[in-house]
N, C-alpha and C positions, 0 to 999 in steps of 0.2 A: 535796587542798588543798596549795597551795605554802606554803613558809615565810612568804612575804610576806603571803599571805591569812590565815594563822594569826595572825600578829602584828597585822594590821589588825583581825581579829575580836576578839582579846584586848583591844586598845585600845578598841574600840567597847564591849565588855562593861564594861570598867572605867569608861568614860565614862557609860554608862547607869546603872551602880550608883551612881556619884557623884551623878548628877542625882536619882535616886530617894531616896538618903539625904538630900540637901540639901532636897528637897521635904518629906520625912517630918519632918525636924527643924524645918523652917520651920512646918509645920502644928502640930507638938507644942508649940512654944514661942511661938506667936503669941497 
C-alpha cells in the first residue's frame, strides 16, 4: 500500500466510524 492509499483508507475508516456513531446516537436519543 502506498502512503496515499493508507491516508485514504484511514479517512474512510474515520468517516465510517463517524456515521456509525451518529446513527447510534440518533437511535439512542430518538
